[in-house]
Short mmCIF file of the C-alpha atoms (twelve columns), coordinates in Angstrom:
data_MODEL
# 
_entry.id   MODEL 
# 
loop_
_atom_site.group_PDB 
_atom_site.id 
_atom_site.type_symbol 
_atom_site.label_atom_id 
_atom_site.label_alt_id 
_atom_site.label_comp_id 
_atom_site.label_asym_id 
_atom_site.label_seq_id 
_atom_site.Cartn_x 
_atom_site.Cartn_y 
_atom_site.Cartn_z 
_atom_site.pdbx_PDB_model_num 
ATOM 1  C CA . MET A 1  -8.066  10.923  -5.435  1 
ATOM 2  C CA . GLU A 2  -5.251  10.975  -2.872  1 
ATOM 3  C CA . ILE A 3  -6.487  9.112   0.218   1 
ATOM 4  C CA . SER A 4  -3.226  9.368   2.145   1 
ATOM 5  C CA . PRO A 5  0.051   11.122  1.348   1 
ATOM 6  C CA . GLY A 6  1.529   9.197   -1.580  1 
ATOM 7  C CA . ILE A 7  -1.435  6.807   -1.932  1 
ATOM 8  C CA . ILE A 8  -4.222  7.268   -4.469  1 
ATOM 9  C CA . VAL A 9  -7.433  5.579   -5.556  1 
ATOM 10 C CA . ASP A 10 -8.649  5.824   -9.143  1 
ATOM 11 C CA . SER A 11 -11.441 3.629   -10.486 1 
ATOM 12 C CA . LYS A 12 -9.495  3.373   -13.764 1 
ATOM 13 C CA . VAL A 13 -6.347  2.034   -12.080 1 
ATOM 14 C CA . ARG A 14 -6.309  -1.473  -10.589 1 
ATOM 15 C CA . PHE A 15 -10.106 -1.473  -10.188 1 
ATOM 16 C CA . GLY A 16 -9.952  1.327   -7.623  1 
ATOM 17 C CA . LYS A 17 -7.549  -0.394  -5.238  1 
ATOM 18 C CA . PRO A 18 -5.166  1.889   -3.314  1 
ATOM 19 C CA . VAL A 19 -1.911  2.283   -5.253  1 
ATOM 20 C CA . ILE A 20 1.313   4.221   -4.840  1 
ATOM 21 C CA . LYS A 21 0.891   7.662   -6.413  1 
ATOM 22 C CA . GLY A 22 2.369   7.849   -9.907  1 
ATOM 23 C CA . THR A 23 2.379   4.051   -10.292 1 
ATOM 24 C CA . ARG A 24 0.014   1.137   -10.749 1 
ATOM 25 C CA . VAL A 25 1.562   -0.684  -7.778  1 
ATOM 26 C CA . PRO A 26 -1.087  -1.715  -5.223  1 
ATOM 27 C CA . VAL A 27 -0.505  -1.121  -1.515  1 
ATOM 28 C CA . ASP A 28 -1.439  -4.701  -0.608  1 
ATOM 29 C CA . LEU A 29 1.136   -6.086  -3.061  1 
ATOM 30 C CA . ILE A 30 3.990   -4.180  -1.396  1 
ATOM 31 C CA . ILE A 31 2.914   -5.223  2.096   1 
ATOM 32 C CA . GLY A 32 2.636   -8.828  0.934   1 
ATOM 33 C CA . LYS A 33 6.084   -8.831  -0.666  1 
ATOM 34 C CA . LEU A 34 7.713   -7.373  2.445   1 
ATOM 35 C CA . ALA A 35 5.780   -9.764  4.717   1 
ATOM 36 C CA . SER A 36 6.986   -12.709 2.641   1 
ATOM 37 C CA . GLY A 37 10.593  -11.779 3.281   1 
ATOM 38 C CA . MET A 38 11.654  -9.559  0.396   1 
ATOM 39 C CA . SER A 39 13.964  -6.746  1.460   1 
ATOM 40 C CA . TYR A 40 13.154  -3.085  0.962   1 
ATOM 41 C CA . GLN A 41 15.877  -2.964  -1.697  1 
ATOM 42 C CA . GLU A 42 14.451  -5.947  -3.589  1 
ATOM 43 C CA . VAL A 43 10.941  -4.483  -3.565  1 
ATOM 44 C CA . MET A 44 12.187  -1.035  -4.625  1 
ATOM 45 C CA . ALA A 45 14.153  -2.526  -7.515  1 
ATOM 46 C CA . GLU A 46 11.405  -4.891  -8.691  1 
ATOM 47 C CA . TYR A 47 8.615   -2.296  -8.665  1 
ATOM 48 C CA . GLU A 48 10.688  0.831   -9.363  1 
ATOM 49 C CA . ILE A 49 9.511   2.598   -6.206  1 
ATOM 50 C CA . THR A 50 11.349  4.585   -3.550  1 
ATOM 51 C CA . HIS A 51 11.892  4.121   0.151   1 
ATOM 52 C CA . GLU A 52 9.478   7.018   0.668   1 
ATOM 53 C CA . ASP A 53 6.857   5.095   -1.318  1 
ATOM 54 C CA . ILE A 54 7.226   2.130   1.042   1 
ATOM 55 C CA . LEU A 55 6.862   4.423   4.045   1 
ATOM 56 C CA . ALA A 56 3.688   5.868   2.484   1 
ATOM 57 C CA . VAL A 57 2.351   2.304   2.135   1 
ATOM 58 C CA . PHE A 58 3.030   1.606   5.822   1 
ATOM 59 C CA . LYS A 59 1.454   4.894   6.895   1 
ATOM 60 C CA . TYR A 60 -1.683  4.179   4.879   1 
ATOM 61 C CA . ALA A 61 -1.891  0.605   6.225   1 
ATOM 62 C CA . ALA A 62 -1.485  1.820   9.808   1 
ATOM 63 C CA . GLN A 63 -4.259  4.384   9.305   1 
ATOM 64 C CA . ALA A 64 -6.562  1.783   7.755   1 
ATOM 65 C CA . LEU A 65 -5.969  -0.684  10.586  1 
ATOM 66 C CA . SER A 66 -6.453  1.944   13.273  1 
ATOM 67 C CA . THR A 67 -10.057 2.428   12.184  1 
ATOM 68 C CA . GLU A 68 -10.839 -1.267  11.803  1 
ATOM 69 C CA . GLU A 69 -13.480 -2.663  14.123  1 
ATOM 70 C CA . ILE A 70 -13.657 -6.337  14.977  1 
ATOM 71 C CA . ARG A 71 -16.903 -7.652  16.372  1 
ATOM 72 C CA . SER A 72 -17.358 -10.987 18.065  1 
ATOM 73 C CA . VAL A 73 -20.252 -13.013 16.743  1 
ATOM 74 C CA . GLY A 74 -21.806 -15.775 18.767  1 
# 
């Protein structure tokens, strides 16, 4: 099921984690690689994805964070 443009969830792929459509590459992996300092070009080459795929990852992450609620306990 496509949960965001270019991002799918399938219980048979990566235990249902969000992945880039047409791949088995998880969204969190791409964000982690970029956050650790890899360049877009390095990530695209290593995982055989496109710049558009990376933008889809960022769009999905932004949507997911925009609905996150943080509650103070204590």
